[in-house]
C-alpha positions as CSV (number, residue, x, y, z in Angstrom):
1,X,17.6,-29.9,-29.5
2,X,18.6,-27.8,-32.6
3,X,22.3,-26.8,-32.1
4,X,21.7,-25.3,-35.9
5,X,21.2,-21.6,-35.3
6,X,22.2,-21.1,-39.0
7,X,18.1,-21.9,-40.0
8,X,15.1,-20.9,-39.3
9,X,11.4,-21.7,-40.4
10,X,8.8,-19.6,-42.1
11,X,5.2,-20.7,-42.6
12,X,3.8,-21.2,-46.1
13,X,0.3,-21.0,-47.8
14,X,-0.3,-24.8,-46.7
15,X,0.5,-24.1,-43.1
16,X,3.7,-26.1,-43.0
17,X,7.4,-24.7,-42.8
18,X,9.5,-24.0,-44.9
19,X,13.6,-24.1,-43.5
20,X,15.7,-21.5,-44.9
21,X,19.2,-20.2,-44.4
22,X,19.9,-17.3,-41.7
23,X,22.9,-15.8,-43.9
24,X,20.9,-15.3,-47.3
25,X,17.3,-16.9,-46.8
26,X,17.9,-19.6,-49.4
27,X,16.1,-22.9,-48.9
28,X,17.7,-25.6,-47.0
29,X,18.6,-28.8,-49.1
30,X,19.3,-31.1,-45.9
31,X,19.3,-31.1,-42.7
32,X,21.4,-33.6,-40.5
33,X,18.2,-34.2,-38.2
34,X,15.5,-37.4,-37.9
35,X,12.5,-36.0,-39.7
36,X,10.9,-36.4,-43.2
37,X,9.7,-33.5,-45.3
38,X,6.3,-33.4,-46.2
39,X,5.6,-35.4,-49.0
40,X,8.8,-37.3,-48.8
41,X,9.9,-40.3,-48.4
42,X,13.7,-39.4,-47.7
43,X,14.4,-38.1,-44.6
44,X,16.1,-34.9,-44.5
45,X,19.6,-36.3,-44.2
46,X,18.8,-36.7,-47.5
47,X,19.6,-34.0,-50.3
48,X,16.2,-32.1,-51.3
49,X,17.0,-29.8,-54.3
50,X,13.5,-27.9,-54.0
51,X,14.2,-27.1,-50.3
52,X,12.9,-28.6,-47.3
53,X,9.3,-28.2,-46.0
54,X,8.4,-29.8,-42.6
55,X,5.2,-29.7,-40.2
56,X,5.3,-27.4,-37.3
57,X,5.1,-30.0,-35.0
58,X,8.1,-31.5,-36.7
59,X,9.8,-28.0,-36.4
60,X,9.1,-27.9,-32.3
61,X,10.5,-31.1,-32.0
62,X,13.5,-30.0,-33.7
63,X,13.7,-26.6,-31.7
64,X,13.7,-24.6,-35.1
65,X,13.2,-21.1,-34.4
66,X,9.8,-19.8,-36.5
67,X,9.9,-16.4,-38.2
68,X,6.9,-14.3,-36.7
69,X,5.2,-12.1,-38.6
């Protein structure tokens, strides 16, 4: 489902997924998808200056590639 191959996910210490840009590894702050970051009541379509963190289930649903160890 994810046509945007410019992003990937990385597990954080809480077991959630940080979204990062492939080009430079910087945090993704906005994503055109029907999803809510962990702990936020604003969807990913809004700007999240601290970066977007989602659940592994949302990452799978959106088809986001997860970095493996």
